[in-house]
N, C-alpha and C positions, 0 to 999 in steps of 0.2 A: 728835721724829718723824724717823725715818731714811728716807732716799730709797733705793729699790731700785736696784741697779746694772743697767744695761741689758745684756741677754743678747747683743745684736748691736751692733756699732759703727755709728756714723752712716753710714760708707761702705758697710757691708754692707746697711743698711736702704735706702739710696738705690739701690744696685745691684739689690737684690731688687725694689723698687718699679718701677724702670725696665724690668727684664727682664720682669716680669709684665704691666705696663700698656702698654708701648710696643711689645711684640712679640707674636707669636702663641703664645708659650711658655705652657704650662700650669704650675700650681703644682708639679706633680711634676717637670716638666722643669727649672724654676728650682732646685728642691731638688737635682736631679742635678748641674746645672752648679756649684752651690755646693760640693757634696761633692767634685767632681772638680777644683776650683780653676780653673774656666773661666768663672766669673761676672765680667763686666766692669762697672766703675763707669761711669756716664754720661760721665764725663770721659775715659774710655779706659783707665784703669788697671785691670789685672787683679788681682783679690783672691785671697788664699790660700784653700785649702780650709777649709770649715766645714760643720757639719751644721745643718739647719733643717727642721722639719716642714712639710708642705704647708699646714696650717692657719695657721701663722705667716706663710707667704708671702702668703696671701690677706689676713690681718689687716694686715700691713705695707702692702700695696698699697692696701687700703681707706683706711687713715689718710692715705696720701700723696694719694689722690684727693680726700679731703675738704679737705686743706690747699690743694691746687691749685685747687679750686672756690672756696674762700674768697678766694684771691688774685685769681682772675679776676673775682670779684664787685666788685672795686674799679673805680673809674671808668676808662673808656678814656682814652688820652692826649689825644685830640683834644678831649675835653670839658673838660679841665683848663686853667687859666690857664697861659701859657707857662712861667713860673718853676717851677710845680709839675710840669709835664710834663718839663722838663729835669731836675728833681730825681728824678723817677721813673726816667728813663733813666740818670741817674748811679748810682742804686741798682742797677739792672740790670747796669751795667758793673762795679760792685763785686762783684756775685754772679758774673759771668762770670770776673773775675780770680780770685776765690776758688776757683771750680770748677777752673780751670786749675792753680792752685797745689796744690789737693788732688790732682789727677792726678799732678803731679810728685812729691809727697810719697809717694803710694801706690807709684809706680814705685820710688822710692828705698828704701822700706821692704821692697819685694820683692827688693831687691838688684840691680836693673837699673841700668845706667850712666846718669848724669845727662845729659839732653839740654840742652846749653847754649843752643841756639837757643830752645827753649821758655822756659827760665829768663830769657833776655835779653828775650824778648817780654813776659813778665810784668812785669819791671822797667820796661820802656818804657811799658807800659800804666799801671802805678802812677804813673809820673812824669807822664803825661798827665792822669790822674785828679786828681792833686794840683793841677793848674792850673785845673780846673773849679770855678767858685765854688759855694758852698753856697746854699741858698735865701735866706738873709738877708745874704749877702756882696754887695758891689757888683760890678757887671759889670766884668771887667778890660778895660783899654784894649788896642787892637790893637797888635801889634808894629810899631814904626817910626812910630807916630802921634806927633803933636806936642802938647805941653801948654805953653801960654804961649810959643810960638815955639821951644821946645826939643824936639828929637826924642828919644824914648825908645827905646833899642835901636837896632839897625842898620837900614839901608834895604836893601830887596831890590834887588840889582843883577845878580847872576849867575843862570845857569840860564835855564830857560824863563820863569819868572816875571819875571825881570829884563828879558828881551826884550819881553814883553807890556807891562810897565809903561813901558819906554822908548818903544815904539810908541804907547802911549796918550798920553804926554807930547807927542810930536811932533804927534799929531792934535788936540791942544788939550784933552784931557781931563786931569783932575787939576789 
């Protein structure tokens, strides 16, 4: 069985759905924006020109609304156990990072110069994401905490946090 190739890229479908469902634009207006190369992906990247019939705009938007409704049907965060809620937020962070990376790739493919601040932010977010434990991993220890009398990592001494900790030690806390 052969799989049919998609007529529109994922980025184009996401941009079409966002333009039609999140704005007051009609299907005809979205088709005009696409043809003029003025259609923007939700991440901010501007797509190149492409042709799309109005009926396809409505169809793509309908499928996106159905997917969105299915996602919203899942339990709210506050009803979940804490580890599950954190995992759900962790997954949303992965989606956010992916969306931002997609925006950078779209901009690069369009021949625009690379925004190193955005790229650096993505790398920083990925590094922070790597430190979040998965649902079955043990909770990491706090930086500077002691295990069997031995401190792991450094102790906060400088900056505002160091001053707050020093004042707390003087006042008898810690």
